[in-house]
N, C-alpha and C positions, 0 to 999 in steps of 0.2 A: 445277294442282299443280306443273307444271313451272316456271311463273312464280314460285311461292312459293319453290321451291328456288333458283332463280336470284337471288332477292332475299335470302334468308337465308344462303346459302352464303358469299358474300364477307364479310358481316359476321361470321359465325362464324369464318371463316378469319383475319380481321383481329384479332378478339378473342383467338383462340388465339395468334397471333404476339405480341400485346402482353403476354399473360399469360406466355408463354415468356420474353420479354425481361425482364420483372419478376422472374421466378423466377431467371433467370441472374444478374441484378444483385444480388439479395439473397444468392444463394449465394456470389458473389464477395466480398461484404462480410463474410459470416461466415467465409469461408476466410481472408481477410486478418486478421480479428480473432483467429482461431485461431492463425495463424502468428505474430502478434505476441505472443500469450500464451505460445506455446512458446519464442520467442526471449527473452522476458523471464524465463522460468523458467531457461533455459540461462544467460543472463547473470547472474542471481542466484546460480546454483550456481557459476559460474566466479569471480565476485567473492568468494564465501564461501571458496572454495578458495585464492584468492590471498591473502586476508586472513589465513587460518590459516597459510599458508606464511610470510608476512611476520612474523607474531607469533612464530613459532618461530625465525626467523632473527635477530630483534632483540628480545629480551625487555626492552625499555626500561621497561615498567611496573614491573617488579620492582626495578629499581635506580635509580629516578628520584631518590631522595633523596641518593644518592651523588654525583650531579652538581652538587648545590647544597649545598656544605658550610656556607655561611653562613645556611642556612634556619633553623637552630635558634635563631639569635640573634634572629630577628624573630617567633618564634612567641609567641602570646598565648593565655591560656586563653579558652575559648569561654564567653561570658556570654549568658544568656537575654535576649531583648528585652523581657521583661515580668517583673514581680516575682512571686515565689511567692505563691500564694493560701493563706490560712490556712483549714484545713478543720475547725477546732474548732466553729464556730457555724453551720455550713451545715445547712439543713433545707428541706424542701419545704413551702411555706405555701400552703394552699388559698385561693383567692379566691372568695368567694360573690357 
């Protein structure tokens, strides 16, 4: 019995150490992923706040046409890329 314990105990100890190292590495990977997720969320929030502040400081979108006075000279009516379909003789024809 003593020989069996001396045979099994080092293998069990080695297996425990390997499992502990694997759990430690996996834990570190998930902690790094979690930290990256938190940093991405904070970065997105900061970028959104900066964007809102810039939009309030320079409302360029509202007065864009005022900066291009000759724009009205070059405007053309929008034409469809296909002709209008005539809807007077349209029907569903069954095929037997």
